[in-house]
PQR file of N, CA, C, O and H, with PARSE charges and radii, in Angstrom:
ATOM      1  N   ASP A   1       0.952  -1.334  -0.070 -0.4000 1.5000
ATOM      2  CA  ASP A   1       0.063  -0.218  -0.094 -0.0000 2.0000
ATOM      3  C   ASP A   1       0.961   1.307   0.037  0.5500 1.7000
ATOM      4  O   ASP A   1       1.760   1.605   0.925 -0.5500 1.4000
ATOM      5  N   ASN A   2       0.691   1.839  -0.726 -0.4000 1.5000
ATOM      6  CA  ASN A   2       1.473   3.416  -1.157 -0.0000 2.0000
ATOM      7  C   ASN A   2       0.633   4.639  -0.431  0.5500 1.7000
ATOM      8  O   ASN A   2       0.903   5.816  -0.669 -0.5500 1.4000
ATOM      9  H   ASN A   2       0.042   1.596  -1.448  0.4000 1.0000
ATOM     10  N   ASN A   3      -0.245   4.303   0.335 -0.4000 1.5000
ATOM     11  CA  ASN A   3      -1.184   5.521   0.483 -0.0000 2.0000
ATOM     12  C   ASN A   3      -0.530   6.500   1.490  0.5500 1.7000
ATOM     13  O   ASN A   3      -0.943   7.660   1.481 -0.5500 1.4000
ATOM     14  H   ASN A   3      -0.464   3.347   0.529  0.4000 1.0000
ATOM     15  N   GLY A   4       0.529   6.120   2.429 -0.4000 1.5000
ATOM     16  CA  GLY A   4       0.931   6.752   3.196 -0.0000 2.0000
ATOM     17  C   GLY A   4       2.273   7.972   2.444  0.5500 1.7000
ATOM     18  O   GLY A   4       2.462   9.144   2.770 -0.5500 1.4000
ATOM     19  H   GLY A   4       0.864   5.178   2.437  0.4000 1.0000
ATOM     20  N   GLY A   5       2.900   7.272   1.544 -0.4000 1.5000
ATOM     21  CA  GLY A   5       3.703   7.914   0.527 -0.0000 2.0000
ATOM     22  C   GLY A   5       2.869   9.000  -0.244  0.5500 1.7000
ATOM     23  O   GLY A   5       3.226  10.169  -0.389 -0.5500 1.4000
ATOM     24  H   GLY A   5       2.746   6.320   1.279  0.4000 1.0000
ATOM     25  N   GLU A   6       1.881   8.527  -0.644 -0.4000 1.5000
ATOM     26  CA  GLU A   6       1.079   9.593  -1.458 -0.0000 2.0000
ATOM     27  C   GLU A   6       0.550  10.645  -0.747  0.5500 1.7000
ATOM     28  O   GLU A   6       0.373  11.738  -1.284 -0.5500 1.4000
ATOM     29  H   GLU A   6       1.591   7.577  -0.526  0.4000 1.0000
ATOM     30  N   ARG A   7       0.224  10.388   0.644 -0.4000 1.5000
ATOM     31  CA  ARG A   7      -0.212  11.621   1.536 -0.0000 2.0000
ATOM     32  C   ARG A   7       1.026  12.354   2.001  0.5500 1.7000
ATOM     33  O   ARG A   7       0.905  13.496   2.444 -0.5500 1.4000
ATOM     34  H   ARG A   7       0.367   9.500   1.081  0.4000 1.0000
ATOM     35  N   GLY A   8       2.110  11.820   1.936 -0.4000 1.5000
ATOM     36  CA  GLY A   8       3.254  12.610   2.275 -0.0000 2.0000
ATOM     37  C   GLY A   8       3.613  13.540   1.285  0.5500 1.7000
ATOM     38  O   GLY A   8       4.261  14.549   1.562 -0.5500 1.4000
ATOM     39  H   GLY A   8       2.209  10.893   1.576  0.4000 1.0000
ATOM     40  N   ILE A   9       3.165  13.216  -0.060 -0.4000 1.5000
ATOM     41  CA  ILE A   9       3.655  14.179  -1.125 -0.0000 2.0000
ATOM     42  C   ILE A   9       2.781  15.231  -1.530  0.5500 1.7000
ATOM     43  O   ILE A   9       3.113  16.189  -2.229 -0.5500 1.4000
ATOM     44  H   ILE A   9       2.639  12.396  -0.285  0.4000 1.0000
ATOM     45  N   ARG A  10       1.120  14.903  -0.838 -0.4000 1.5000
ATOM     46  CA  ARG A  10       0.070  15.721  -1.265 -0.0000 2.0000
ATOM     47  C   ARG A  10       0.365  17.183  -1.249  0.5500 1.7000
ATOM     48  O   ARG A  10       0.139  17.859  -2.254 -0.5500 1.4000
ATOM     49  H   ARG A  10       0.851  14.125  -0.270  0.4000 1.0000
ATOM     50  N   PRO A  11       0.933  17.786   0.001 -0.5600 1.5000
ATOM     51  CA  PRO A  11       1.043  19.106   0.130  0.2800 2.0000
ATOM     52  C   PRO A  11       1.998  19.723  -0.881  0.5500 1.7000
ATOM     53  O   PRO A  11       1.615  20.784  -1.372 -0.5500 1.4000
ATOM     54  N   ALA A  12       2.938  19.341  -1.198 -0.4000 1.5000
ATOM     55  CA  ALA A  12       4.099  19.800  -2.340 -0.0000 2.0000
ATOM     56  C   ALA A  12       3.121  19.829  -3.515  0.5500 1.7000
ATOM     57  O   ALA A  12       3.068  20.894  -4.131 -0.5500 1.4000
ATOM     58  H   ALA A  12       3.250  18.479  -0.799  0.4000 1.0000
ATOM     59  N   VAL A  13       2.278  18.748  -3.952 -0.4000 1.5000
ATOM     60  CA  VAL A  13       1.654  18.717  -5.408 -0.0000 2.0000
ATOM     61  C   VAL A  13       0.500  19.787  -5.130  0.5500 1.7000
ATOM     62  O   VAL A  13       0.267  20.517  -6.094 -0.5500 1.4000
ATOM     63  H   VAL A  13       2.320  17.883  -3.452  0.4000 1.0000
ATOM     64  N   LEU A  14      -0.205  19.992  -4.069 -0.4000 1.5000
ATOM     65  CA  LEU A  14      -0.999  21.117  -3.894 -0.0000 2.0000
ATOM     66  C   LEU A  14      -0.569  22.514  -4.180  0.5500 1.7000
ATOM     67  O   LEU A  14      -1.191  23.337  -4.851 -0.5500 1.4000
ATOM     68  H   LEU A  14      -0.016  19.400  -3.286  0.4000 1.0000
ATOM     69  N   ILE A  15       0.571  22.672  -3.585 -0.4000 1.5000
ATOM     70  CA  ILE A  15       1.225  23.977  -3.905 -0.0000 2.0000
ATOM     71  C   ILE A  15       1.667  24.233  -4.923  0.5500 1.7000
ATOM     72  O   ILE A  15       1.588  25.392  -5.329 -0.5500 1.4000
ATOM     73  H   ILE A  15       1.076  22.003  -3.040  0.4000 1.0000
ATOM     74  N   ARG A  16       2.354  23.127  -5.769 -0.4000 1.5000
ATOM     75  CA  ARG A  16       2.841  23.122  -7.246 -0.0000 2.0000
ATOM     76  C   ARG A  16       1.516  23.753  -7.995  0.5500 1.7000
ATOM     77  O   ARG A  16       1.500  24.849  -8.555 -0.5500 1.4000
ATOM     78  H   ARG A  16       2.419  22.185  -5.439  0.4000 1.0000
ATOM     79  N   LYS A  17       0.309  22.757  -7.883 -0.4000 1.5000
ATOM     80  CA  LYS A  17      -1.025  23.270  -8.653 -0.0000 2.0000
ATOM     81  C   LYS A  17      -1.576  24.527  -8.425  0.5500 1.7000
ATOM     82  O   LYS A  17      -2.087  25.162  -9.348 -0.5500 1.4000
ATOM     83  H   LYS A  17       0.322  21.867  -7.428  0.4000 1.0000
ATOM     84  N   ASN A  18      -1.514  25.008  -7.122 -0.4000 1.5000
ATOM     85  CA  ASN A  18      -1.830  26.064  -6.813 -0.0000 2.0000
ATOM     86  C   ASN A  18      -1.282  27.372  -7.292  0.5500 1.7000
ATOM     87  O   ASN A  18      -1.961  28.381  -7.478 -0.5500 1.4000
ATOM     88  H   ASN A  18      -1.099  24.492  -6.373  0.4000 1.0000
ATOM     89  N   SER A  19       0.043  27.259  -7.478 -0.4000 1.5000
ATOM     90  CA  SER A  19       0.982  28.250  -7.966 -0.0000 2.0000
ATOM     91  C   SER A  19       1.111  28.153  -9.317  0.5500 1.7000
ATOM     92  O   SER A  19       1.898  28.947  -9.832 -0.5500 1.4000
ATOM     93  H   SER A  19       0.595  26.439  -7.327  0.4000 1.0000
ATOM     94  N   TYR A  20       0.475  27.294 -10.108 -0.4000 1.5000
ATOM     95  CA  TYR A  20       0.561  27.157 -11.601 -0.0000 2.0000
ATOM     96  C   TYR A  20       2.002  26.631 -11.827  0.5500 1.7000
ATOM     97  O   TYR A  20       2.634  27.111 -12.768 -0.5500 1.4000
ATOM     98  H   TYR A  20      -0.164  26.649  -9.690  0.4000 1.0000
ATOM     99  N   GLY A  21       2.552  25.724 -11.075 -0.4000 1.5000
ATOM    100  CA  GLY A  21       3.819  24.977 -11.311 -0.0000 2.0000
ATOM    101  C   GLY A  21       5.074  25.711 -11.214  0.5500 1.7000
ATOM    102  O   GLY A  21       5.076  26.886 -10.846 -0.5500 1.4000
ATOM    103  H   GLY A  21       2.038  25.334 -10.310  0.4000 1.0000
ATOM    104  N   ASN A  22       5.989  25.178 -11.479 -0.4000 1.5000
ATOM    105  CA  ASN A  22       7.444  25.971 -11.070 -0.0000 2.0000
ATOM    106  C   ASN A  22       7.957  26.564 -12.205  0.5500 1.7000
ATOM    107  O   ASN A  22       7.961  25.898 -13.241 -0.5500 1.4000
ATOM    108  H   ASN A  22       5.988  24.224 -11.778  0.4000 1.0000
ATOM    109  N   GLY A  23       8.411  27.747 -12.208 -0.4000 1.5000
ATOM    110  CA  GLY A  23       8.776  28.599 -13.603 -0.0000 2.0000
ATOM    111  C   GLY A  23      10.022  27.967 -14.085  0.5500 1.7000
ATOM    112  O   GLY A  23      10.309  28.193 -15.261 -0.5500 1.4000
ATOM    113  H   GLY A  23       8.407  28.288 -11.366  0.4000 1.0000
ATOM    114  N   SER A  24      10.695  27.331 -13.498 -0.4000 1.5000
ATOM    115  CA  SER A  24      12.140  26.762 -13.764 -0.0000 2.0000
ATOM    116  C   SER A  24      12.693  25.736 -13.051  0.5500 1.7000
ATOM    117  O   SER A  24      12.356  25.522 -11.887 -0.5500 1.4000
ATOM    118  H   SER A  24      10.462  27.148 -12.543  0.4000 1.0000
ATOM    119  N   GLU A  25      13.635  24.976 -13.721 -0.4000 1.5000
ATOM    120  CA  GLU A  25      14.170  24.047 -12.801 -0.0000 2.0000
ATOM    121  C   GLU A  25      14.974  24.357 -11.506  0.5500 1.7000
ATOM    122  O   GLU A  25      15.139  23.509 -10.628 -0.5500 1.4000
ATOM    123  H   GLU A  25      13.908  25.150 -14.667  0.4000 1.0000
ATOM    124  N   ARG A  26      15.465  25.631 -11.440 -0.4000 1.5000
ATOM    125  CA  ARG A  26      16.006  26.022 -10.064 -0.0000 2.0000
ATOM    126  C   ARG A  26      14.888  26.155  -9.224  0.5500 1.7000
ATOM    127  O   ARG A  26      15.085  25.830  -8.054 -0.5500 1.4000
ATOM    128  H   ARG A  26      15.331  26.319 -12.153  0.4000 1.0000
ATOM    129  N   GLY A  27      13.538  26.630  -9.583 -0.4000 1.5000
ATOM    130  CA  GLY A  27      12.361  26.768  -8.826 -0.0000 2.0000
ATOM    131  C   GLY A  27      11.893  25.549  -8.315  0.5500 1.7000
ATOM    132  O   GLY A  27      11.359  25.519  -7.206 -0.5500 1.4000
ATOM    133  H   GLY A  27      13.378  26.894 -10.534  0.4000 1.0000
ATOM    134  N   ALA A  28      12.044  24.467  -9.048 -0.4000 1.5000
ATOM    135  CA  ALA A  28      11.362  23.239  -8.896 -0.0000 2.0000
ATOM    136  C   ALA A  28      12.460  22.469  -7.968  0.5500 1.7000
ATOM    137  O   ALA A  28      12.094  21.513  -7.284 -0.5500 1.4000
ATOM    138  H   ALA A  28      12.478  24.492  -9.948  0.4000 1.0000
ATOM    139  N   GLN A  29      13.739  22.886  -7.962 -0.4000 1.5000
ATOM    140  CA  GLN A  29      14.478  22.392  -6.839 -0.0000 2.0000
ATOM    141  C   GLN A  29      14.624  23.040  -5.708  0.5500 1.7000
ATOM    142  O   GLN A  29      15.049  22.402  -4.744 -0.5500 1.4000
ATOM    143  H   GLN A  29      14.037  23.662  -8.517  0.4000 1.0000
ATOM    144  N   THR A  30      14.294  24.509  -5.554 -0.4000 1.5000
ATOM    145  CA  THR A  30      14.192  24.809  -4.210 -0.0000 2.0000
ATOM    146  C   THR A  30      12.736  24.639  -3.680  0.5500 1.7000
ATOM    147  O   THR A  30      12.568  24.610  -2.461 -0.5500 1.4000
ATOM    148  H   THR A  30      13.949  25.027  -6.337  0.4000 1.0000
ATOM    149  N   GLN A  31      11.710  24.529  -4.498 -0.4000 1.5000
ATOM    150  CA  GLN A  31      10.543  23.944  -3.945 -0.0000 2.0000
ATOM    151  C   GLN A  31      10.949  22.524  -3.079  0.5500 1.7000
ATOM    152  O   GLN A  31      10.752  22.421  -1.868 -0.5500 1.4000
ATOM    153  H   GLN A  31      11.847  24.553  -5.488  0.4000 1.0000
ATOM    154  N   ALA A  32      11.423  21.680  -3.746 -0.4000 1.5000
ATOM    155  CA  ALA A  32      11.789  20.391  -3.301 -0.0000 2.0000
ATOM    156  C   ALA A  32      12.583  20.459  -1.970  0.5500 1.7000
ATOM    157  O   ALA A  32      12.199  19.666  -1.111 -0.5500 1.4000
ATOM    158  H   ALA A  32      11.582  21.764  -4.729  0.4000 1.0000
ATOM    159  N   VAL A  33      13.651  21.290  -1.638 -0.4000 1.5000
ATOM    160  CA  VAL A  33      14.524  21.601  -0.842 -0.0000 2.0000
ATOM    161  C   VAL A  33      13.322  22.095   0.418  0.5500 1.7000
ATOM    162  O   VAL A  33      13.256  21.592   1.540 -0.5500 1.4000
ATOM    163  H   VAL A  33      13.964  21.935  -2.336  0.4000 1.0000
ATOM    164  N   MET A  34      12.579  23.018  -0.028 -0.4000 1.5000
ATOM    165  CA  MET A  34      11.822  23.768   1.183 -0.0000 2.0000
ATOM    166  C   MET A  34      10.811  22.807   1.603  0.5500 1.7000
ATOM    167  O   MET A  34      10.540  22.976   2.792 -0.5500 1.4000
ATOM    168  H   MET A  34      12.633  23.427  -0.939  0.4000 1.0000
ATOM    169  N   MET A  35      10.055  21.714   0.977 -0.4000 1.5000
ATOM    170  CA  MET A  35       9.229  20.881   1.142 -0.0000 2.0000
ATOM    171  C   MET A  35       9.816  19.912   2.118  0.5500 1.7000
ATOM    172  O   MET A  35       9.334  19.661   3.223 -0.5500 1.4000
ATOM    173  H   MET A  35      10.276  21.577   0.012  0.4000 1.0000
ATOM    174  N   THR A  36      10.899  19.394   1.608 -0.4000 1.5000
ATOM    175  CA  THR A  36      11.580  18.437   2.459 -0.0000 2.0000
ATOM    176  C   THR A  36      12.000  19.022   4.126  0.5500 1.7000
ATOM    177  O   THR A  36      11.813  18.373   5.155 -0.5500 1.4000
ATOM    178  H   THR A  36      11.290  19.598   0.710  0.4000 1.0000
ATOM    179  N   ILE A  37      12.509  20.193   4.052 -0.4000 1.5000
ATOM    180  CA  ILE A  37      12.643  20.898   5.404 -0.0000 2.0000
ATOM    181  C   ILE A  37      11.300  20.891   6.201  0.5500 1.7000
ATOM    182  O   ILE A  37      11.184  20.401   7.324 -0.5500 1.4000
ATOM    183  H   ILE A  37      12.660  20.720   3.216  0.4000 1.0000
ATOM    184  N   MET A  38      10.421  21.418   5.580 -0.4000 1.5000
ATOM    185  CA  MET A  38       9.078  21.650   6.099 -0.0000 2.0000
ATOM    186  C   MET A  38       8.413  20.281   6.560  0.5500 1.7000
ATOM    187  O   MET A  38       7.838  20.269   7.649 -0.5500 1.4000
ATOM    188  H   MET A  38      10.515  21.817   4.668  0.4000 1.0000
ATOM    189  N   ARG A  39       8.461  19.141   5.796 -0.4000 1.5000
ATOM    190  CA  ARG A  39       8.064  18.011   6.227 -0.0000 2.0000
ATOM    191  C   ARG A  39       8.954  17.225   7.273  0.5500 1.7000
ATOM    192  O   ARG A  39       8.450  16.417   8.052 -0.5500 1.4000
ATOM    193  H   ARG A  39       8.928  19.150   4.912  0.4000 1.0000
ATOM    194  N   THR A  40      10.137  17.473   7.248 -0.4000 1.5000
ATOM    195  CA  THR A  40      11.023  16.973   8.342 -0.0000 2.0000
ATOM    196  C   THR A  40      10.654  17.447   9.542  0.5500 1.7000
ATOM    197  O   THR A  40      10.387  16.662  10.453 -0.5500 1.4000
ATOM    198  H   THR A  40      10.546  18.130   6.614  0.4000 1.0000
ATOM    199  N   LEU A  41      10.578  18.999   9.730 -0.4000 1.5000
ATOM    200  CA  LEU A  41      10.324  19.401  10.964 -0.0000 2.0000
ATOM    201  C   LEU A  41       8.941  19.137  11.451  0.5500 1.7000
ATOM    202  O   LEU A  41       8.743  19.006  12.659 -0.5500 1.4000
ATOM    203  H   LEU A  41      10.794  19.636   8.990  0.4000 1.0000
ATOM    204  N   LYS A  42       7.897  19.045  10.516 -0.4000 1.5000
ATOM    205  CA  LYS A  42       6.842  18.548  11.045 -0.0000 2.0000
ATOM    206  C   LYS A  42       6.821  17.053  11.733  0.5500 1.7000
ATOM    207  O   LYS A  42       6.243  16.806  12.792 -0.5500 1.4000
ATOM    208  H   LYS A  42       8.059  19.152   9.534  0.4000 1.0000
ATOM    209  N   MET A  43       7.434  16.258  11.072 -0.4000 1.5000
ATOM    210  CA  MET A  43       7.570  15.066  11.790 -0.0000 2.0000
ATOM    211  C   MET A  43       8.194  14.971  12.987  0.5500 1.7000
ATOM    212  O   MET A  43       8.017  14.111  13.849 -0.5500 1.4000
ATOM    213  H   MET A  43       7.903  16.459  10.213  0.4000 1.0000
ATOM    214  N   ARG A  44       9.028  16.013  13.001 -0.4000 1.5000
ATOM    215  CA  ARG A  44      10.015  15.915  14.428 -0.0000 2.0000
ATOM    216  C   ARG A  44       9.277  16.932  15.466  0.5500 1.7000
ATOM    217  O   ARG A  44       9.839  17.290  16.501 -0.5500 1.4000
ATOM    218  H   ARG A  44       9.172  16.712  12.300  0.4000 1.0000
ATOM    219  N   GLU A  45       7.966  17.368  15.100 -0.4000 1.5000
ATOM    220  CA  GLU A  45       6.981  17.933  15.787 -0.0000 2.0000
ATOM    221  C   GLU A  45       7.282  19.195  16.331  0.5500 1.7000
ATOM    222  O   GLU A  45       7.021  19.574  17.472 -0.5500 1.4000
ATOM    223  H   GLU A  45       7.509  17.077  14.259  0.4000 1.0000
ATOM    224  N   HIS A  46       7.991  19.978  15.210 -0.4000 1.5000
ATOM    225  CA  HIS A  46       8.267  21.346  15.301 -0.0000 2.0000
ATOM    226  C   HIS A  46       7.228  22.183  14.724  0.5500 1.7000
ATOM    227  O   HIS A  46       6.216  21.771  14.156 -0.5500 1.4000
ATOM    228  H   HIS A  46       8.202  19.670  14.283  0.4000 1.0000
ATOM    229  N   ASN A  47       7.606  23.555  14.941 -0.4000 1.5000
ATOM    230  CA  ASN A  47       6.878  24.577  14.357 -0.0000 2.0000
ATOM    231  C   ASN A  47       7.473  24.999  13.012  0.5500 1.7000
ATOM    232  O   ASN A  47       8.162  26.010  13.151 -0.5500 1.4000
ATOM    233  H   ASN A  47       8.427  23.891  15.402  0.4000 1.0000
ATOM    234  N   PRO A  48       7.422  24.501  11.625 -0.5600 1.5000
ATOM    235  CA  PRO A  48       8.378  24.557  10.698  0.2800 2.0000
ATOM    236  C   PRO A  48       8.538  26.103  10.222  0.5500 1.7000
ATOM    237  O   PRO A  48       9.602  26.524   9.767 -0.5500 1.4000
ATOM    238  N   VAL A  49       7.370  26.912  10.371 -0.4000 1.5000
ATOM    239  CA  VAL A  49       7.345  28.494   9.958 -0.0000 2.0000
ATOM    240  C   VAL A  49       8.263  28.882  10.745  0.5500 1.7000
ATOM    241  O   VAL A  49       9.285  29.352  10.244 -0.5500 1.4000
ATOM    242  H   VAL A  49       6.505  26.570  10.740  0.4000 1.0000
ATOM    243  N   GLN A  50       8.134  28.785  12.171 -0.4000 1.5000
ATOM    244  CA  GLN A  50       9.173  29.598  13.369 -0.0000 2.0000
ATOM    245  C   GLN A  50      10.629  29.106  13.085  0.5500 1.7000
ATOM    246  O   GLN A  50      11.589  29.856  12.911 -0.5500 1.4000
ATOM    247  H   GLN A  50       7.304  28.403  12.578  0.4000 1.0000
ATOM    248  N   ILE A  51      10.660  27.705  13.061 -0.4000 1.5000
ATOM    249  CA  ILE A  51      12.117  27.456  12.731 -0.0000 2.0000
ATOM    250  C   ILE A  51      12.613  28.002  11.481  0.5500 1.7000
ATOM    251  O   ILE A  51      13.828  28.086  11.303 -0.5500 1.4000
ATOM    252  H   ILE A  51       9.879  27.096  13.202  0.4000 1.0000
ATOM    253  N   CYS A  52      11.852  28.349  10.673 -0.4000 1.5000
ATOM    254  CA  CYS A  52      12.399  28.780   9.297 -0.0000 2.0000
ATOM    255  C   CYS A  52      12.654  30.062   9.531  0.5500 1.7000
ATOM    256  O   CYS A  52      13.766  30.381   9.109 -0.5500 1.4000
ATOM    257  H   CYS A  52      10.865  28.281  10.818  0.4000 1.0000
ATOM    258  N   VAL A  53      11.964  31.064  10.121 -0.4000 1.5000
ATOM    259  CA  VAL A  53      12.191  32.184  10.494 -0.0000 2.0000
ATOM    260  C   VAL A  53      13.295  32.498  11.222  0.5500 1.7000
ATOM    261  O   VAL A  53      14.107  33.398  11.004 -0.5500 1.4000
ATOM    262  H   VAL A  53      11.061  30.805  10.464  0.4000 1.0000
ATOM    263  N   ASP A  54      13.272  31.527  12.293 -0.4000 1.5000
ATOM    264  CA  ASP A  54      14.596  31.825  13.420 -0.0000 2.0000
ATOM    265  C   ASP A  54      15.872  31.418  12.623  0.5500 1.7000
ATOM    266  O   ASP A  54      16.946  31.945  12.917 -0.5500 1.4000
ATOM    267  H   ASP A  54      12.613  30.796  12.470  0.4000 1.0000
ATOM    268  N   ALA A  55      15.785  30.458  11.582 -0.4000 1.5000
ATOM    269  CA  ALA A  55      17.145  30.004  10.751 -0.0000 2.0000
ATOM    270  C   ALA A  55      17.447  31.215  10.100  0.5500 1.7000
ATOM    271  O   ALA A  55      18.568  31.630  10.397 -0.5500 1.4000
ATOM    272  H   ALA A  55      14.913  30.031  11.344  0.4000 1.0000
ATOM    273  N   LEU A  56      16.745  32.002   9.218 -0.4000 1.5000
ATOM    274  CA  LEU A  56      16.835  33.076   8.497 -0.0000 2.0000
ATOM    275  C   LEU A  56      17.691  34.128   9.264  0.5500 1.7000
ATOM    276  O   LEU A  56      18.806  34.555   8.963 -0.5500 1.4000
ATOM    277  H   LEU A  56      15.835  31.665   8.976  0.4000 1.0000
ATOM    278  N   LYS A  57      16.849  34.464  10.396 -0.4000 1.5000
ATOM    279  CA  LYS A  57      17.600  35.569  11.314 -0.0000 2.0000
ATOM    280  C   LYS A  57      18.669  35.028  11.650  0.5500 1.7000
ATOM    281  O   LYS A  57      19.653  35.753  11.508 -0.5500 1.4000
ATOM    282  H   LYS A  57      15.943  34.117  10.640  0.4000 1.0000
ATOM    283  N   SER A  58      18.878  33.887  12.096 -0.4000 1.5000
ATOM    284  CA  SER A  58      20.392  33.364  12.338 -0.0000 2.0000
ATOM    285  C   SER A  58      21.476  33.572  11.194  0.5500 1.7000
ATOM    286  O   SER A  58      22.622  33.981  11.380 -0.5500 1.4000
ATOM    287  H   SER A  58      18.078  33.297  12.212  0.4000 1.0000
ATOM    288  N   TYR A  59      20.928  33.231  10.023 -0.4000 1.5000
ATOM    289  CA  TYR A  59      21.621  33.671   8.825 -0.0000 2.0000
ATOM    290  C   TYR A  59      22.082  34.882   8.556  0.5500 1.7000
ATOM    291  O   TYR A  59      23.232  35.136   8.196 -0.5500 1.4000
ATOM    292  H   TYR A  59      19.996  32.899   9.873  0.4000 1.0000
ATOM    293  N   VAL A  60      21.051  35.782   8.751 -0.4000 1.5000
ATOM    294  CA  VAL A  60      21.672  37.199   8.525 -0.0000 2.0000
ATOM    295  C   VAL A  60      22.456  37.691   9.568  0.5500 1.7000
ATOM    296  O   VAL A  60      23.097  38.733   9.438 -0.5500 1.4000
ATOM    297  H   VAL A  60      20.118  35.575   9.043  0.4000 1.0000
ATOM    298  N   ARG A  61      22.460  36.993  10.649 -0.4000 1.5000
ATOM    299  CA  ARG A  61      23.402  37.621  12.030 -0.0000 2.0000
ATOM    300  C   ARG A  61      24.705  36.997  11.626  0.5500 1.7000
ATOM    301  O   ARG A  61      25.736  37.670  11.617 -0.5500 1.4000
ATOM    302  H   ARG A  61      21.940  36.146  10.754  0.4000 1.0000
ATOM    303  N   SER A  62      24.690  35.871  11.328 -0.4000 1.5000
ATOM    304  CA  SER A  62      25.897  35.051  11.542 -0.0000 2.0000
ATOM    305  C   SER A  62      26.731  34.605   9.996  0.5500 1.7000
ATOM    306  O   SER A  62      27.938  34.441   9.819 -0.5500 1.4000
ATOM    307  H   SER A  62      23.853  35.324  11.336  0.4000 1.0000
ATOM    308  N   GLY A  63      25.696  34.501   9.093 -0.4000 1.5000
ATOM    309  CA  GLY A  63      26.164  34.199   7.515 -0.0000 2.0000
ATOM    310  C   GLY A  63      26.125  32.609   7.704  0.5500 1.7000
ATOM    311  O   GLY A  63      26.761  32.005   6.841 -0.5500 1.4000
ATOM    312  H   GLY A  63      24.715  34.635   9.237  0.4000 1.0000
ATOM    313  N   LYS A  64      25.538  31.875   8.608 -0.4000 1.5000
ATOM    314  CA  LYS A  64      25.440  30.638   8.474 -0.0000 2.0000
ATOM    315  C   LYS A  64      24.018  29.923   9.072  0.5500 1.7000
ATOM    316  O   LYS A  64      23.459  30.307  10.100 -0.5500 1.4000
ATOM    317  H   LYS A  64      25.021  32.366   9.309  0.4000 1.0000
ATOM    318  N   LEU A  65      23.555  28.817   8.224 -0.4000 1.5000
ATOM    319  CA  LEU A  65      22.393  28.340   8.777 -0.0000 2.0000
ATOM    320  C   LEU A  65      22.535  27.360   9.851  0.5500 1.7000
ATOM    321  O   LEU A  65      23.422  26.508   9.803 -0.5500 1.4000
ATOM    322  H   LEU A  65      24.010  28.505   7.389  0.4000 1.0000
ATOM    323  N   PRO A  66      21.727  27.437  10.791 -0.5600 1.5000
ATOM    324  CA  PRO A  66      21.863  26.438  11.936  0.2800 2.0000
ATOM    325  C   PRO A  66      21.140  25.086  11.411  0.5500 1.7000
ATOM    326  O   PRO A  66      20.399  25.073  10.428 -0.5500 1.4000
ATOM    327  N   PRO A  67      21.509  23.759  12.331 -0.5600 1.5000
ATOM    328  CA  PRO A  67      21.194  22.376  11.643  0.2800 2.0000
ATOM    329  C   PRO A  67      19.564  22.482  11.950  0.5500 1.7000
ATOM    330  O   PRO A  67      19.029  23.342  12.649 -0.5500 1.4000
ATOM    331  N   LEU A  68      19.087  21.682  11.440 -0.4000 1.5000
ATOM    332  CA  LEU A  68      17.651  21.176  11.961 -0.0000 2.0000
ATOM    333  C   LEU A  68      17.568  20.828  13.044  0.5500 1.7000
ATOM    334  O   LEU A  68      18.322  19.903  13.343 -0.5500 1.4000
ATOM    335  H   LEU A  68      19.521  20.983  10.872  0.4000 1.0000
ATOM    336  N   PRO A  69      16.593  21.404  14.204 -0.5600 1.5000
ATOM    337  CA  PRO A  69      16.315  20.728  15.455  0.2800 2.0000
ATOM    338  C   PRO A  69      15.960  19.198  15.537  0.5500 1.7000
ATOM    339  O   PRO A  69      15.192  18.790  14.666 -0.5500 1.4000
ATOM    340  N   THR A  70      16.400  18.332  16.434 -0.4000 1.5000
ATOM    341  CA  THR A  70      16.160  17.112  16.638 -0.0000 2.0000
ATOM    342  C   THR A  70      14.755  17.074  17.229  0.5500 1.7000
ATOM    343  O   THR A  70      14.223  18.084  17.691 -0.5500 1.4000
ATOM    344  H   THR A  70      17.024  18.664  17.142  0.4000 1.0000
ATOM    345  N   LYS A  71      14.190  15.912  17.199 -0.4000 1.5000
ATOM    346  CA  LYS A  71      12.686  15.795  17.640 -0.0000 2.0000
ATOM    347  C   LYS A  71      12.856  15.598  19.263  0.5500 1.7000
ATOM    348  O   LYS A  71      13.743  14.970  19.842 -0.5500 1.4000
ATOM    349  H   LYS A  71      14.622  15.092  16.824  0.4000 1.0000
ATOM    350  N   ILE A  72      11.809  16.280  19.798 -0.4000 1.5000
ATOM    351  CA  ILE A  72      11.822  16.442  21.222 -0.0000 2.0000
ATOM    352  C   ILE A  72      10.764  15.633  21.718  0.5500 1.7000
ATOM    353  O   ILE A  72       9.598  15.954  21.489 -0.5500 1.4000
ATOM    354  H   ILE A  72      11.089  16.791  19.328  0.4000 1.0000
ATOM    355  N   THR A  73      11.057  14.598  22.386 -0.4000 1.5000
ATOM    356  CA  THR A  73       9.781  13.686  22.974 -0.0000 2.0000
ATOM    357  C   THR A  73       9.855  13.779  24.578  0.5500 1.7000
ATOM    358  O   THR A  73      10.738  14.243  25.299 -0.5500 1.4000
ATOM    359  H   THR A  73      12.004  14.338  22.572  0.4000 1.0000
ATOM    360  N   ALA A  74       8.796  13.263  24.842 -0.4000 1.5000
ATOM    361  CA  ALA A  74       8.527  13.497  26.552 -0.0000 2.0000
ATOM    362  C   ALA A  74       9.744  12.364  27.236  0.5500 1.7000
ATOM    363  O   ALA A  74      10.378  12.612  28.262 -0.5500 1.4000
ATOM    364  H   ALA A  74       8.079  12.886  24.255  0.4000 1.0000
ATOM    365  N   ASN A  75       9.884  11.159  26.454 -0.4000 1.5000
ATOM    366  CA  ASN A  75      10.678  10.066  27.329 -0.0000 2.0000
ATOM    367  C   ASN A  75      12.476  10.474  26.626  0.5500 1.7000
ATOM    368  O   ASN A  75      13.410   9.684  26.758 -0.5500 1.4000
ATOM    369  H   ASN A  75       9.369  10.958  25.621  0.4000 1.0000
ATOM    370  N   GLY A  76      12.570  11.480  26.100 -0.4000 1.5000
ATOM    371  CA  GLY A  76      13.869  11.757  25.696 -0.0000 2.0000
ATOM    372  C   GLY A  76      14.265  10.831  24.559  0.5500 1.7000
ATOM    373  O   GLY A  76      15.386  10.915  24.056 -0.5500 1.4000
ATOM    374  H   GLY A  76      11.811  12.122  25.993  0.4000 1.0000
TER
END
């Protein structure tokens, strides 16, 4: 059953559809990277938008992007 995989890519497909596709190969690659980051952060139970905002602020200050945070669980 591939239903889980299809559900996983659905948000990216809907974004691409609603924005009338990617205008270039570079745009497609950028979207793929951003969707991977967003899905990873969601799976790690973080707020993806806030993490991206914080990462961009850090980049502006230091010129370096911080690593993605790891999953925080109740049992460590």
